N, C-alpha and C positions, 0 to 999 in steps of 0.2 A: 504493500500500500504506500509506504513512504517513498520508495523509488518511483512508483507510478505518479504520485503527486508532484514530486520534484521534476520528473520528466515533462509533465503537463506545463508546469511553470516555465521551464526552459523553452518548451515549444512555443509558448505565447511570446516569450521575450524575443526569440529568433524571428518569429513571424512579424512582430512589430519593428524589428531591426531591419529585416530584409524587404519589407513590403514596398519601401520607397522605390526600389530599383525597377519593379514592374510598372510603376507609375511615372517613371522618368519622362517618357514621351509627352504625357499630358501636362505634367508640371512644366517641362521645358517650353511647350507651346503656349501655355497660359501666362507664364511669367517672363518669357523671352530670355531664358538662361543659356549660358554656355556650358560645354561639357565640364569645364573646370569647376563652375559653380555647382553643377550636379554632383561632381566628385566630392565637393565640400559637404553637401547635404548628406550624401550617402556614406561618408567616411569620417573626416576630421571633426565635424561638428558634434557628431555622436560620440566618437571615440575619446575626445579630449576629456570630457567630464565623466564619461563612463569609467575611464581608466583611473583618473585621479581621485574620484570619490570612492572607488573600490577599496583603496587603502584604509582610510579611517573607518569605513563600514566593516571591512574585514577584521580590523582590530577589535571592534565591538563584538564581532562574531566569535572571536577567540575567548571572549569573556562572558558574554550574555546570551540570551536565547536566540539561537540560529533560526528557529521556526518563525518567530515574530519579525525578525529582520527580513526574511524572505517574503512574508505576507505584506509588510509595509512597502517593500520594493515593488511587489507585484501591483499593488493598487496605484502607486505613483506612475509607473511607466505605462500602465494601461490607460489611465486618464489622460496622460500627456499625448499618447498616440491619438486618442479620440479628438483631443483639442487641436491636433495638427490639421485636422480637416477644416478648421476655421481660419487657417492662416490667410492673411491678406496679401502676402508677397514673400520675397526671398528672405528678408530679415526675420519676419515673424515665424516663418517655417523653420528657419535656422534655430531660433530660440526654443521652439517646441521640441525640435530634435535633440537639442542639448539637454532639455529636461527629461526626455525619454532615456537618454544615456545615464543621467543621474539616478533615475529610478531603477534601471536594470543593473546598476553597479553592485547591488547587494545580493543578487540571486546566486551567482555562480560560486563565490568563495564560501558562503554558508552551506550551499548544497554539497560542494565537494567535501567539506569538513564532516558533514553528517554522514555521507556515504562511507567515508573512511572509518567511521565508527560502527558501520553495519557489516562491512566486508573485510576479511583478512587480506594482507598484502598480495597473496598469490591469486586472489579473485578480483582485485580492484580494477584491473584494466578492462575486463569484460563489464563490470558494473558501471564504470565510468563511460565505456562505449555505449552502454544502454542508455545512460542519462544523456549522452551526446547525440542520441537519436533525435533529440529535440531540434538539433540543427537541421536535419533533413526534413523532419515533420513540419517544423516551422517554415522552412523554405517552401515546401509543397503547399501548405496552407496559405502562405502569403502569395505565392505565384499563381496558383490555380484560383483560389477564392478571390484574390485581389484582381486578377485579370478579368474574371467574369463580372465581378461587381463594378469594376471601372468601366467596362464596356456597356453594361446595362444602365448604370447611373452616372457616377463621376468619381474622380480620384478622391474627392472630399468625403463622399459617403463611404468609400472603401476604408479610409483611415478610421472613421467613426465605428464602422462595423467590426473591424479587427481589434479595436482597442477595448471596447466595453466588456467582452467576455472575461477578461482578466480580473475584473472586479468580482464577478461571480465565483471564479475559481478561488480567489482569496478567502471568501466565506467558507467554502468547503475545506480549505486547508486549515483554517482556524479551528474547525471541529475535528478533522480526521488526522492531521499530521502529528506524528509522535517523534520526539527528539531523543536519540540514544544518549547513553552516558559517554561523556567525552573521554577519549583515550582508551576505548574498550579493548583493542588488540595490542596495546603497548604495555610491556611489563614495568617500565620505569614509572615512578610516581609523577603525576601531572604537575608541571611547574607553572608558575604565574607567567602569562604572556609578556614577553619583553617589549621594549620599544620597537617601532617599525624599523628604524635604522639598524638596530641590533640584529633583527631577523635578516635584513638585507645583507649585512656583513657576513653573518653565519652562512647564508646560502652561497655568497660569492666565494667563500673559501673552498668550496667544493668544485673541482674542475668538471666533474660530471654534471653538476647542476648548472654551471655556466654554459656549457655547450647544449644542454637540454633546453635551457631558456632560448639560446640563440637559434637553435633549429626550429623550435616552436614559433618564434617570432617571424622568421623568414617564410616558413610555410604558411603561417597565418596571413602574412601580407599578400602572398600569391593568391591564397584562397579567397580572401575578401575582395581583392581587386578584380579577380575573374568573375566571382559570383555576382557582384554588383553590376557588372557591365555586360554579362552574357545575354540577359534579356534584350538590352538595346542592340546587341550584335545581331540577334535573330530577327529583330524588327527591321533594322537598317539593311542588313546584308541579304536576308532571305525573304523579306517582305511579309513576315508573319504578323498576325494580329496579337493583341495583348493576351487574349484567352488562349490562343494557339501556343504562344510563347510560354505561358504559365503551365499548360499541360505538358509541353516538351521538357521544360526545366524540371517539373515534378517527376516525370518518368525517368529521365536519364540521370539527373543529378540528385533527385530526391529519393526515389525508391531504391535505385541502385546504390546511391551513397549511403543510405541507411543499412542496407545489407552488407556493404563493404566495411562500414564502421564496426558492425558486430563481428564480422569475420576477422578484422584486424585486431580487435580486442581479445578475441578467443585465441587467435594465433600468437599474439604477443604473450599472453599468459602461459601458453604451452612452451614457447621458446624460453621464457624467463624462468621456467622451473629448473633449467640447467644453469641459470645465471642471467641477470637482467641485461647483460651486454649483448646476448644473443637476440633479444627482442629489439634492442636499439639498432642492431645491424639490419634487421628487416626494414625498419623505418628509413634507413639510409638508402636502401637499394630500390625501393618502390618507384621513386620518380624517374629513374633511368628506364623503367619499363613503360610508364604511362605518358611521359612528356612528349615523345615523338608522335604518338597517336593524337594527342590534344592539338599540337601545332598543325599537323596535317589536316585535322578536322576544321580548324579555323580558316585554313587556306583553301579548303575544298570549294568548288564552284557550285555544286548542287547540294540541296538540303539532305537528301537521303544518304549520300556519302559522308557528309559531316556528322550526321547522327550516328551512323555505324562506327565511325572513328572515335566518337565521344563515349562509347559504351564502356571501354576499359578505364579511361580517366574518370568517368562518372562513378564507377564502382569504387575507385580509390579516392574519391573526392574528400572523404572525411576519415581516412585511415589513421591519421596521426593524432586525432583529438583525444580519444580515450586513453591510449598508452601514455602520452605525454602528461596528461593530468594525473593519471595514476602514479607515474614515476615521481612527479613533484610531491605528491602526498606521501609516498613511501620514503623518499629521501629526506623529508622534512620532519623535525621533532613534532610530536602531537600538539604542543602548545603554540606552535608557529604555523600550523597548516593553513588556516584561513588566510593569514597575512601572506604566506608563501604563494598561495593561489592568486591572491589579489596582486602581488608583485608581478607574477607572470602575466596576469590579465592587463596590468598597467602597461608593461612593455609590448605585449601582443597587440593591444588595441591602439596605443598611441602610434606605434610604428606600423603594425599590420593593418588594422582597420582604418587608422587615421591616414596613412600614406598610400596604402594599396589602391583604393578607388580613385584617390586624388591623382596619383602618378599616371594611372591609365588615362584619366581624363585629360591631363596636361599633355601627355604624349600624343593622344588623339588629336587635340587641337593643333599641336605642332606639325603633325603629319598631314592634316587636312588640306592645306594649300597645295601639296604635291600629289596626294593620293586620293583626295575627294572622299567618296563613300567607302573606299577601302581602308581609310585611316584607322578606324576603330579595330578592325580585324588584325591589322598589322601591329598596332600597339599592344593588343592582347598577346599576339604571338611572341613579340620581343620580350614582353613582361614575364611570360611563362618561364623563360630560360633562367631567370633568377633563382628558380627552385633548386638548382644544383648547389647553390650556396648552402641551403638548409641541409641537404644530404651530407655535406662535409661536416657540419656540426654534429649531426646525429652519429656519424661514424666516430668522431673524436670523443663523443660522450660514451660510446660503447667501449672504447679503449680505456677511458678513465674508470669506468665501472669494472672492467676486467682487472685493472691494477688494484682496485679496492678489495676485490674478492680474492 
């Protein structure tokens, strides 16, 4: 029950986070925005406050009720998403998106900490991968539901429609969610949570943790940048409608991504039974298989070929999320876990979510004078190659873990 409720909360947070990308064409047309401005709305505006507010909220999560922190966060981001439908222009929509980021900041660190007290270390990757199904489910809900509602009504009604259900879920969580004893699977006595800076220094002293953070940040930047702009790619390059784009994204990157996330979590747990370094090596090798398919899919001239080429990258779209979150919780002392998760989210979202969509938008604007309608697909293809940098850090993390063991 607890994992299911946390999964629903994360699903709604991802839906509210990703919904804007399917609405980009309508918002761009109504407000006359550039791709760079859309990148700001879809990335940096949300990520800046989502990441920075995550730290103080996570500090509270290491001391006080994680359940009520999640519930309060759920109410705030749901209401702010609904109010985004009332925006009168770029600035007001920017402000509402910042508020959505502030609200969502409390969900993940507290959820990760709760799950770490429900599952032992050897089962955490699969448990975290199950929680991270919310990324795929939220994307499907946002893209499919958002696409159909936007076509039938408007982008404003869409935002109101996806925002309000979170308030109802908050009521159910207040009644049904149970919080476990902190530090259930840790033999050492629970210590008082230290200052945030102390936690950061403690994590930095571990070479494995440093490379784990770096790999997660780079792969997150690639993931957020591509996911925010793929709907616009299908509309501009292949002439799909919003509802058609939503269905395609849900099928290829939603359903397949969810199955891939579960498979990666289970595979990581099995490999890690012989040592966590073996699971990390799996994370390092996956992009070498998936990246060529994705780049050729972006450059394909017809939609059918593109979709077929996207199947393997779609399956691997969320492979890294569960294992990296589980490893951060496993390598962190129990009284630092929520803050450790928030520190990872701070870096991931400021750099990953903040810069990923923005860099793709800027690159697209720079290439447009030379390549016209092909600028977006080329910017996505070039941006994908950065993923090899993340693989390097995961490999270095595996080496550091091998030395520790």
